[in-house]
C-alpha positions in Angstrom: 0.8 88.9 6.8 -3.1 88.3 7.5 -4.2 85.2 8.7 -6.5 83.3 6.5 -9.6 81.0 8.3 -10.1 78.0 6.1 -13.5 75.9 6.5 -14.1 72.7 4.8 -17.0 70.6 4.9 -16.3 67.0 4.3 -18.7 64.4 4.0 -18.0 60.4 3.2 -20.8 57.7 1.8 -19.1 54.4 2.6 -20.6 51.1 1.9 -19.3 48.2 1.9 -20.3 44.8 0.9 -19.1 41.0 1.3 -19.8 38.4 -1.8 -18.4 35.5 -2.3 -15.7 35.7 0.8 -14.1 39.1 -1.4 -15.0 42.8 0.5 -16.8 45.2 -2.0 -16.2 49.2 -1.5 -17.9 51.9 -2.4 -17.0 55.2 -1.3 -18.1 58.7 -2.2 -16.0 62.0 -0.9 -17.7 64.9 -0.6 -15.4 67.6 0.2 -16.9 71.5 0.1 -19.6 70.4 -2.5 -17.7 68.4 -4.6 -17.9 64.4 -5.2 -15.2 61.9 -5.5 -16.5 58.4 -6.1 -14.3 55.3 -5.2 -14.7 51.5 -6.2 -12.3 48.8 -4.1 -12.4 45.1 -4.2 -10.6 43.4 -1.1 -8.5 46.8 -0.8 -7.2 47.2 -4.8 -9.0 50.2 -6.6 -10.8 49.4 -9.5 -13.0 51.4 -11.6 -17.2 50.9 -12.1 -17.5 48.8 -14.4 -14.7 46.3 -12.8 -16.2 46.9 -9.4 -19.9 46.3 -11.1 -19.3 42.9 -13.5 -17.4 41.5 -10.1 -19.6 42.1 -7.7 -22.6 40.6 -9.5 -20.8 37.4 -10.5 -19.6 37.2 -6.6 -23.1 37.9 -5.8 -24.4 34.7 -8.5 -21.5 32.5 -7.0 -22.7 33.1 -3.6 -26.1 32.4 -4.9 -25.5 29.2 -6.7 -23.4 28.0 -3.6 -26.8 29.1 -1.4 -28.9 27.1 -3.5 -26.4 24.3 -4.1 -26.7 23.9 -0.1 -30.1 23.9 0.1 -30.5 21.1 -2.4 -28.0 19.1 -0.5 -30.0 19.5 2.7 -33.2 18.5 1.2 -31.4 15.7 -0.7 -30.4 14.7 3.3 -33.5 15.2 4.5 -35.4 13.2 1.9 -32.7 10.7 1.9 -33.4 10.7 6.1 -36.7 10.0 5.6 -36.1 7.5 3.4 -33.6 5.4 5.9 -36.6 5.9 8.4 -39.8 4.3 6.0 -37.2 1.8 5.2 -36.4 1.0 8.8 -39.9 1.3 10.1 -41.1 -1.3 6.9 -38.1 -3.5 8.0 -39.6 -3.9 11.3 -42.7 -4.5 10.5 -41.9 -7.0 8.4 -39.2 -8.4 11.0 -42.1 -8.7 13.5 -45.1 -10.2 11.3 -42.4 -13.0 10.3 -41.6 -13.6 13.5 -46.0 -13.8 14.5 -45.8 -16.0 11.4 -42.8 -18.5 13.0 -44.9 -18.4 16.5 -48.2 -19.6 14.4 -46.3 -21.4 12.3 -44.4 -23.6 15.4 -48.1 -24.5 16.6 -48.9 -25.8 13.2 -45.5 -27.5 12.5 -46.3 -30.3 16.0 -45.4 -33.5 14.0 -48.5 -34.7 16.0 -51.0 -32.6 14.9 -49.8 -33.3 10.9 -52.5 -36.0 10.1 -55.4 -33.2 11.3 -54.4 -30.4 9.5 -57.5 -28.5 7.7 -56.4 -27.0 4.5 -58.7 -24.7 2.6 -59.3 -21.6 0.8 -59.1 -18.8 3.6 -56.0 -20.2 4.8 -53.7 -22.6 3.0 -55.3 -25.3 0.2 -52.8 -27.6 0.6 -49.7 -29.1 2.3 -47.4 -27.8 -0.6 -48.7 -24.1 -0.6 -47.7 -23.9 3.4 -44.5 -25.4 2.7 -44.1 -23.0 -0.3 -45.3 -20.0 1.7 -42.8 -21.4 4.7 -39.6 -22.7 2.8 -39.5 -20.5 0.3 -41.4 -16.8 0.7 -40.1 -16.5 4.0 -36.6 -17.0 3.2 -36.8 -14.6 0.1 -38.1 -12.3 3.1 -35.5 -12.9 5.4 -32.6 -12.7 2.7 -34.4 -9.2 1.7 -34.3 -8.1 5.3 -30.4 -9.0 5.1 -29.9 -6.3 2.3 -28.3 -2.6 2.9 -30.7 0.1 3.2 -29.6 1.6 0.4 -30.4 -1.6 -1.8 -34.0 -2.1 -0.5 -36.7 -0.7 -1.6 -39.3 0.7 0.4 -42.3 0.1 -1.6 -41.4 -3.2 -2.3 -40.6 -3.7 2.0 -44.1 -2.0 2.4 -45.9 -4.4 -0.3 -44.5 -7.6 1.8 -45.6 -6.0 4.6 -48.7 -6.1 3.5 -48.8 -9.5 2.0 -47.4 -11.0 5.1 -49.9 -8.8 7.5 -52.4 -11.8 6.3 -50.4 -14.7 7.2 -50.4 -14.6 10.6 -54.0 -14.4 11.2 -54.6 -17.7 8.2 -52.2 -19.6 10.4 -54.0 -19.4 13.5 -57.6 -20.1 11.8 -55.5 -22.8 10.0 -54.4 -23.9 13.7 -57.9 -23.6 15.4 -59.4 -25.8 12.5 -56.7 -28.1 13.1 -56.8 -28.5 16.9 -60.9 -29.0 16.2 -60.6 -31.7 13.7 -58.5 -33.2 16.3 -60.4 -33.1 19.1 -63.8 -34.4 16.7 -61.9 -37.0 15.1 -58.9 -38.1 17.6 -59.0 -41.5 19.6 -55.9 -41.1 20.8 -56.3 -40.5 24.3 -52.4 -39.2 25.1 -53.2 -36.6 21.9 -56.1 -35.6 23.9 -54.2 -34.6 27.0 -51.6 -32.6 24.7 -53.9 -30.6 23.0 -55.3 -29.6 26.4 -52.0 -28.0 27.3 -51.6 -26.7 23.7 -54.8 -24.6 23.8 
């Protein structure tokens, strides 16, 4: 009996990819220079064509899912920015309305009504002032009560710009009214009251 020594050289090349939750394995076994390729998906042997097709489809599904996820993130970011703009515009309009209310309260003093001064830089008439306070300001307050998703941010920004001029106009009207009262009033009680208002 003779002894025989067998030396074999074994090399293994192994690539595993995970796509769309599936494991794709490509393996090359090289034994003594002879090469054998094998492919499997989730542990099940498949041929090269099926392996390639399934890997391509899994990559495409994964890519579509990643793209959809990125799109959803972008939409969420845009919606958040929109909500912030609405919140900021609402706050600006509310603060401006508070300024309008404060300045209107001064003019609304019944004792000053006879001395009000109307002109093109403030309000041209009592009717215009009344319409502004009783109609426009009420409309704006109603809009502020609407849910955020129903409010158009451009509309709110336009209202903020529009209302922004009215606190100063009301203040100008108040100063002109006080000056008119001082110039034309002979009632000492009212004049003393004006001292407390100024």
